[in-house]
C-alpha positions in Angstrom: 19.5 12.2 -12.3 19.3 12.0 -8.6 16.2 10.8 -6.4 15.3 14.1 -4.5 12.1 15.9 -3.5 10.1 16.2 -6.0 11.5 13.5 -8.4 9.0 10.8 -10.1 10.6 7.4 -8.9 9.9 4.1 -10.7 11.3 1.2 -8.4 11.0 -2.9 -9.1 10.6 -4.6 -5.9 10.1 -8.1 -4.2 8.7 -8.2 -1.0 9.2 -10.9 1.5 8.0 -11.8 5.1 10.9 -12.1 7.6 11.6 -15.6 7.1 12.4 -14.9 3.4 8.9 -16.2 2.1 8.0 -14.0 -1.1 4.7 -12.0 -0.5 4.7 -10.1 -3.8 7.1 -9.6 -6.7 6.4 -6.8 -9.1 5.5 -7.2 -12.8 5.6 -3.8 -13.0 7.4 -0.9 -11.0 5.9 0.8 -8.3 5.9 4.6 -9.4 5.8 7.3 -6.7 6.5 11.1 -6.4 9.5 11.4 -3.9 9.6 14.0 -0.9 7.2 13.1 1.9 4.0 12.7 -0.4 3.1 9.2 1.3 3.6 7.5 -2.1 5.6 4.9 -0.2 6.8 4.3 3.3 9.4 6.9 4.8 12.3 4.3 5.1 11.9 3.3 1.7 12.4 7.0 0.6 15.0 7.4 3.0 17.0 4.2 1.2 16.7 5.8 -1.8 17.2 9.3 -1.4 20.2 10.7 -3.3 20.7 7.8 -5.6 20.2 7.2 -9.6 18.7 4.6 -11.7 20.1 1.4 -11.4 20.6 1.6 -7.8 19.7 -1.5 -5.7 19.1 -2.2 -2.3 17.9 -4.7 0.6 16.0 -3.4 3.6 13.8 -4.6 6.3 10.9 -2.6 7.9 9.7 -3.5 11.2 5.8 -3.1 11.6 6.1 0.6 13.0 7.7 1.5 9.9 5.1 -0.6 7.4 1.6 -1.4 8.1 1.6 -0.8 12.0 1.4 -3.5 14.8 -1.7 -5.9 14.5 -4.3 -4.2 16.8 -6.8 -6.3 18.2 -9.4 -3.2 18.7 -10.0 -3.6 15.0 -11.6 -6.8 14.9 -15.8 -6.8 14.9 -18.5 -9.4 15.3 -21.4 -8.0 13.6 -25.0 -9.6 13.0 -24.9 -11.6 9.8 -28.1 -9.9 8.7 -26.1 -6.7 8.1 -24.4 -8.1 5.2 -25.5 -9.0 1.5 -25.5 -12.2 0.0 -23.8 -14.1 -0.9 -21.1 -13.5 1.7 -17.6 -15.0 1.7 -14.5 -15.0 3.7 -12.1 -12.5 2.0 -14.8 -10.0 1.1 -14.2 -6.4 1.8 -16.6 -3.8 3.2 -15.7 0.0 4.1 -16.5 0.9 7.9 -16.0 3.5 10.8 -14.2 2.1 14.0 -15.7 2.5 17.1 -15.8 6.0 18.4 -14.6 7.1 14.7 -16.3 9.3 12.3 -16.7 9.1 8.5 -13.0 10.5 8.0 -11.4 7.4 10.0 -13.4 5.1 7.6 -11.2 2.0 7.3 -11.5 -1.2 5.0 -12.8 -4.3 6.9 -12.1 -7.9 5.8 -14.6 -10.9 6.5 -12.3 -13.3 8.2 -15.2 -15.7 9.5 -18.8 -16.3 8.8 -21.2 -18.1 11.2 -24.9 -18.6 10.8 -25.7 -15.4 12.8 -22.5 -13.6 13.0 -19.5 -11.9 10.9 -16.0 -11.7 11.7 -14.3 -8.5 10.3 -10.5 -7.4 10.6 -9.9 -3.6 9.9 -6.0 -4.6 10.0 -3.9 -4.5 6.8 -3.2 -8.0 6.1 0.8 -7.1 6.7 0.1 -5.7 10.1 2.5 -6.7 12.5 4.9 -8.3 10.2 8.2 -7.4 9.7 8.7 -7.0 5.7 11.8 -7.3 3.7 12.2 -5.4 0.6 14.5 -6.0 -2.4 14.1 -2.6 -4.6 15.8 -1.6 -7.9 15.4 2.0 -9.2 14.2 1.9 -12.8 13.7 5.2 -13.7 13.8 8.8 -12.2 12.4 12.0 -13.7 11.6 15.4 -12.6 8.1 15.5 -11.4 5.8 18.0 -13.5 4.1 21.1 -11.8 0.6 19.5 -11.8 2.1 16.4 -10.1 3.7 18.3 -7.2 0.3 20.4 -6.8 -1.6 17.2 -6.7 0.9 15.1 -4.6 0.7 12.2 -6.7 2.0 11.2 -10.3 -0.1 11.6 -13.2 -0.1 10.1 -16.5 2.2 7.4 -17.9 3.4 5.0 -15.0 1.2 6.9 -12.7 -2.4 7.6 -11.8 -4.6 8.4 -15.0 -8.1 8.2 -15.7 -8.5 4.4 -16.7 -11.1 3.3 -19.4 -12.9 0.3 -19.2 -10.4 -1.9 -20.8 -7.2 -0.4 -19.2 -4.6 -1.9 -17.3 -4.7 -0.7 -13.4 -2.3 1.7 -12.3 0.8 0.8 -11.0 1.4 -0.3 -7.3 2.1 1.9 -4.6 3.7 0.7 -0.9 1.8 2.5 1.6 
């Protein structure tokens, strides 16, 4: 089956920076609904469109096609007393950027903790980076009517209700 709109695609991947340093390699394939549902980057969809199981490709995404440019405006310095104890570098909090509303909420990562101040970064950790992908299509199937209606994959190898002891759902690149 060829990859086209409303197909469910499983892709094994290796993600590296522009210098070839491996950032992440999939143990399990990412699974997404193909055809503009925001399950992966548009450039990845373009590269896979029309191909079949077994297809392999390499591509580089510039920041604009991946996680965007690094935005200094997303760095915040907040009073230390606004945060719970214990507070550690790497912890994440959801917040609203200045001049934003609840719909604009993003994840901020703690990058520095001082005695009375905390530095938060609202950029994605890979923002500003060119990224290299090595992709291999491991499966292609027709999406169900429910998946198309909901705009994402369900059930086997997709989003599903997780029991407490279940593995997390597969990764999506977006």
